N, C-alpha and C positions, 0 to 999 in steps of 0.2 A: 226359444226365449229368453227362458232363466239362467239357463246356461250359456247362452252368447252374453245375455250381457254381465253374469259374472264374470268372465274370461275378458272383456272390457273394464271392467271397473278395477279386477286384479293387473292389466297390464296401465291400466291408469294408477296404479298406486297405492290402491282400495286393498284393505282386509275385507272381504262380503260372507256374510249368514245367506242361505238360502234354503227357504219351508214355501210349500204348494198350497198347508193348511189354513185358512183362515182362523180357528183358533190357537195352533202355534204362534201363526204370526203376530196375536194379540197380543199372546203372554210373552213373546222377544222383543216385543217394541215398548211395552211397561218394563219389563225385567234388567234391558240393556242400557247400558250409556250413546246410544247410535250416534253417528255423526248426522246422517243422513237414511229416510226409509225409502226406496221403490216399492210401491203398491201396484200392482195389476189389478182393475177392477174384478176380474174372473180368475177366483180362486179355488177353494174344495170341490171337486169334481165330486165327491161322496156327499159333499153339505152345501149344496147350491144356495142356499139361501144366506151362508155367510159369503159375504164378496169383500172388495176392496173396500169397499167405502163404508160396511160395517166394522171392518180391522181401525178403520181410519177414526171412525165415531168413538170407538169402545175406549180404545187408547187415548185418542184427546177428553174421555171423561174419568180415564182412571188418573190423570196429571202430567202424561205426554205427552211433552212440547215438542220432540225431536220434529224438524221440516219435512216433511212429505212431500215425493213426487208421484202421485199418479200416472199410472200407465193403463191405455186403453184404446181400446178396436174405434170402441164408441166415440163418433164426432159429433155427435148433438150437442148443441148450447145447453140443452137441459141439463143433462151430464155432468158437463164442466161443471154450472152452477151450482151441482148436488157436491158436487166433490170439492168445491172451494170453499162452500157453505158450512160440512162437517167438517172442517179444518187441514184441509190438503192446502199445501204451499204452492203444487206448482202441479202441470196438469200436460200431457203429453199422449197425442193421439197415433196411434198406430196407422202407416208404416214412416217411422222416424229415422234418423242418418243415429248410429252410435257415437259421430261428432258431438251431435245437438246433446242427445242424451246424456252424453259424460258432462258436458260444458253445463248443462240443469242443472245435474247434482255438485260438481263442484259449487255453481252459485249456489245453490242449499246449503252447502257444508258452511261457507263464507256469513252465512246470513245465520246461522245457528237456532237455539232459543235465545239466544244473546248475542246481538250484533258484533262480528268479528271483520276483522280490517282484511280487505285483500293481498297485502302482503306481510307476513309474521314477521314480527321482529322482537329479539330480544338482545337490549344493547345495540353493537353495529353488526351484528347476527342478523342476516334477512334471508327469508324463503317465501318464493313463490309460489304454491300449491297450482295455481294456472299452468303456469310454463314450466315448473320443476327445475328452478334458478336459485340456487344459494349462495350466498356472498358473505363474506366477512370484509364490512367495509366496502372497497372495490373489487377485491381479490375475489372471483370462482372460486367454486368448491364443488369437485364433481363426485355425486354420491350413487351409489347403488339403490334400487328401486325399494329395497328394504330399508336401507339407511333413512332414504330419505323419508318416507313413512312413519322411522322410528322417532325422525326427529321433528319432525310435522306435529306428531301427537303431542313431543316434549313441549314444543313453543304456541302448542294451543292451549298450553293447561302453565303456563309458567311460575316459578316459584314453589309449585306444591309437588310434593314429592310422591312420587309412583311408583307401586309395587311391580314385581317382575311380574307378577299373575296377570294385572291389570293390561300391562303394556301387552303380553302375550295375546289376551284377547281383545285387545284395539289396534294391535299394528299385524298379526297372523290371523287367526278366526278362533270362534269358541272350541272348532271340530279338532283345535292342534295338539297331539298327544306328547309331543317331544318332552326334551329337558326344556324347564323354565325358564333354565340357566343359559340359555342361547342367548337372552336378552344380555349377559355379563359381552360377550364375545360382539355382540352388534356396539355396545357402548363403548367397549375399547376401539373399536374400529373407528366410532364415531368421533373418539376423542382424537386419534390420531389425525384425522381431515379438519371437526371443526374449531379444536382448542390449541395445541401443541405447536403446529407451522406459527402461530400466531403468539406464542406465550400466553395463552389464555386461559383459563381455568370455569367456561363458562355450565359444563354437565359434572355435576355433583355425585358424590355416593352418599348417601345418609344412612350412617351404618343399622341393619338389621330391619331398615323401613323399605329402600330404594333410593331412587334416585331421585334428580331435578336439575332442570334449566334455570339459570337465572343470571342474572348481569352482573358479572364478576366487576365490574366499574363501578358500580353503585353497591355493591353486597362485599366486600370484601373478607366475609369471616367465612370460610370454609370448611364442612362437614368432613 
């Protein structure tokens, strides 16, 4: 199940980390700035006392407010109530369709710890995470899955300087052990698609720090 959901999420443009351990899940939830967390109620077979409910409760107690989707074969009302009461944001009972699962994850990501708009905008650049459409004004822009994921992460943090390591961790995943300079390649291809054809400079290089997306019509200064 975890493998199938991971493939579905990756095809939908997300970077995904997976663990079957309740202890590891708690640590990962607290230590990483995820956009959403999917928790199966049944987790570590070696420690059956640590289930998804426990992970959610511990993460909330540690100050992690990342949106959580609980997934379980249990469909009793009492279990759904328990999950929501300990801090889960949504609850999905098996069996379910992959399309519904992905739609629920997208909805949680839009909600975030802070309310987020359905369509992300920076100036006249717009990105729709649900339809995977990008437009500059009325002009559609075609991006690869990785280009889209990278631009989405930039646009969820407008004006914020993001390091290459942070971008790799969110757009690829924490298991990626390649050269982080891969980010440079994708930033260059993004500029060729979202900026240069329109005579714009939305995607900045901040020397020695990383990259940022900004509204160049409002902020004429460029690093």
